[in-house]
N, C-alpha and C positions, 0 to 999 in steps of 0.2 A: 903694753896697751897705750895707744895714743891718747892725746888730750881729747880729741873729738869722740873717740869710742867711749871713753870714760864719761863724757858728758851725756852721750846717748843712753848709757845704761843707768844713769842716776837722774831721774826726772826732777828730783828735789834740788838739783844743782842750781837751777835757775834762781830759786829763792835764796840759796846760799850765796850767790853772786849779787843778786838784786838788792838784798837788804843792806849789806855794807855800802853799796853804791848810793842808795837812798839816804843812808846815815851820813855819808860824806856830803851829799847835797844839802842836807839839813845843817851840817857843820858850817858849810860855806855861808848859808843864810845867817847863822848866828855870828860868824866871824866878820861878816860884812857890816855888822852894826858897831864894830869896835871903834871905827872912826867917829861916829856920832857920840858915843859915850866918852871917848878921849877928849873930844872937843868940848863937851860939857864940863868934864872934870878939870880941864886946864883953864877954866875961868877962875879957879881958886888955887890950883896946884901946878907945879912944874911937871915936865914929862916923866922924870924919874920918881917923883912922889906918887904920880898916878900909877906907874908900874908897881911900886912897892905896895900900895894899897890893893891893887889888883891881885898880887900874889898872896898877901897874908889873909885877905878875906876869902879867896878861893881855897886856901889851905884849910881854914876853919870849916868851910862848907864840906870839903872832901873828907876831913876827919870825922865830922858828925855823920856823914853818909856811911863811912866805914864802920863806925860804932853801931849805927842803926842796923846795918846788914849783919853785924856780929850778933846782935841781940835777937834778930830774926832767925839766926841759925843758917845764914847763907853759906854754902859749902866753900864758895870762892873766897869769901871774906874771912872765914875762921880757919881754913887749912893753913898749916905752917909751911912756909917756903924757906928753904935753906939758901941764904945769900952767899954766893961765892965772891971772891975778890973781883973776879971779872964782872959779875952782876953789878956789884956796887960801883965799879968803875964806869960801866955803861950807863947806869942810872944817873950818876953825877955828870957824866959827859952829856947825856940828853938834857939835863937841867942847864948845863953851861951853854950848850948850843942854842937852846930856846931863849935863855936870858940874853945871850949875845945878839941874837936875831932882833928881838924887840927893842933892846937898848940901843943898838946901832941904828935901827930904823928911826926910833924916836929922836936920836941925836942928829941924824941926817936931815930931818925935816927943819932943823934950825940952821942948816948950812947950805941947803940947796932948794930948788923949786919942788913943789909937791909932785908935779908931773915927772920930773927927773927921778925922784926917789921911788915913786910908784913903778915906773917903767923898769928900772934896774932891779928893784926888789922882786918883780914878777918873773925874773929869770931863774927862779928857784927850780922849776922842772928841768931846765938844762943841766943844772948841777946835780940833781938827783939821778938823772940818767947817766951823766958822765961818771959820777961817783960810784954808782952801781956797777958800771962796766969796768972801771979801773980797780976799785977796792974790793968788790964783792963777786967779781967774775960773772955778773949777770949778763944775759944775752937778750937783746931786743930785736924782734922781727921787723921787717921793712914797714909793715902797717903801723906799728907803734912809733917808729922814728918819723914817718911821714906825718902822723897825727901830732907828734911833739912839735915838729917844725911849723906845721900849719897853725896850731894853737898859739905858738909864740909870735908868729907873724901877725895874727889877729890882735893879740894883746899889745904888741908894739904899735900897730895902727891906731889903737884907742888913744894912745898918749903922744904919738909922734908929733902931732900938731902943736902941742904945748911944750915939747921938749926943748930945752935951751942948752947950748954948748957954751960954757964959760969957764975960764980958769979960776974965777972966784968961787965957783961951785964944785971945784974938783974934789976937795976933801969930803964934802957931803955926798957927792956921787960915788966916791970910793966906799964910803960907809954903807950906802944903800946896796951896792954890789956885794959887799962883804956880808951884809945881812941876809942876802939870798943864799950865799954859801952856807952860813950858819943854819938857815932854815932847812936847806937840803940835808945837811948833816944830821939835824934833829930828826927829820922824817926817817932817814935810813937807820938811825940808832933805835928809834921807837919801833920800827918795823922788826928789828931783831929782838927787842925786849918783849914784844907782844907774844912771842912763842912761849914765854914762861910767866910773865907778870900781867896782872889785871890793869885795866885802865886807871882805876883809882890809885893803885900803888905808884904807877909811873907819874901821874899828875901830882901826887903828894910830894914826891921827890923834887919834881920840877919847881913847884910852888915854894916849898920850904927853902931850897937853896937859892931860888930866885930872890926871895925876900931878904935872905941873909946877905947876898951880894949887892943888892940894890940899896939897902939901908945906909951904908957909909957914903955911897955916892950922893944920896939925897942930903945927908947931914953936911957934906962938904960943899955942895954946889947950889942948894936951894934953901929958901927961907921957911918953908912950911912943910910939915910932914903929913898932917891929916886935914881933911876937909873941915870947913867951919860952919857950913850950912846944911840943911836937910837935903837940898837939891844936889849939893856936892857929894854928900854921902850916898845918895841914890844913884848918882852916875857911876861912882866907883864900885858900888855893890852890883849894879847891873853889868858893868864891865867884867867883874869877877865871875858872876854866876852865868851870865849869858855867853860871854865870849871865852872865858877861861875854862869853866867847868863843863858847860854844855858844848860849846864850839870845839875846843881842844879835845874834850872827852870823846865826842863823836868821831873826830878825826883819828884819834888814837885807836878807837874801836875799829874803824874801817881798815886800819893798817894790819889787822889780823888776817884779812882776806885780800885786800887790794895791795898792789905793789906801791912802794914809795914813789916810783916814777909816775904812775897814774895819778896818785893823790896830788903830786906836785902840779900836774897838768890840770886837774880839776880845780885847783886853787886859782887858776887863771879866770875862772868864772866869777871870782870875787869882784874885780873892777867892772865886769859886765853888769852884775847885779846892782852894784852901787850906782852906775850910770842910769840904769833903768829906774831905780828907786828915786833918784833925783828928778828924772823926767816925769814920773807919776806924781810925786809929792810936791815938788818945787817948780814944776813946769819948765825945767831947764831944757833947752833945745838940743836935739840930737841931729847931727848932720848925716848925709847919705854915707859918708866915709865911716862914721861910727856904727851905723846900722849894718853896713857891709862887714865891718870888723867883728861885730857880734856874731854874725853867721859864720865867719871864718873860724872864730874861736870854738863855736859849737861843733863845726865840722871836724876840727882837730881833736876835740874831746871824743867825739863819736868814733873816729878812726882809732884813737889810742885805746878806748874802752873795749872795742871789738877785737883787739889783738890778743894773741895768746900770752903776751908778756904783761898783761894788765892785772892778772890775779895770781895768787898762789894756789897750788894744788889743794883740793879739799882733803883735809885730814880725816882719817878713819874716826868715826864717831862724832865728827864736828857738826 
């Protein structure tokens, strides 16, 4: 039975595809607020202390959430899952890739221009598609590849005017590019883990190990570990709950149904949303080039979303 015939025989398939897509759009909205919370947090803390507080606060929230679900008798929360060595390896690898992504990106911002860092970090969908093809034997139809190329061109056009080529920025630019590789690897690993593990389980592993790995970096390189004011605490708590628990949680949820390649492309909407927010809230001007780039990104997202490679087959009983 072909994909199209299966779709025709299952009318509810539309909602099975639409709900994860809407969840991913909500995740992008939550993740787009990270820059604001980080900027507020870094009035008192360094970049790695901000990351450390993001992780441990999010872990506490996720643990409370898990215990609450267990008390309510949630089947997903109380059922016992046997962790194989492969499972544990993948969970630690997902944590390492996520930690490496945000740590490298945070460090790159101290070594290169914001436009350079953002542009190179936004190459994540290129690496998710390349990695899926090389490592997971995934196949992408022409429509998906065209959508990928179009969306990346639009994302590049958003930042190309501010992009600066300089040897003094080389290490920061390389760190930004490597953060995109780590981000792509994280998406691909979580895509595999979602076949067995809940969103809460995956995020708890990422937050626990992320906090463990970040703590010595903070102690060795920065002067302050925790915020000292109410506004400082509010910023890291919002970063943890809105961006880590809600944003990353919805993203992981969507990977049960959407391919990591499509999720990577959808993340290109983040700079679009950030620019529009700045336009609405702060009256920042938008040039004709940027408006054109917005529509190019949206066109690329539409083409990729409408391809057969965008989603996983619906499982029986899903």
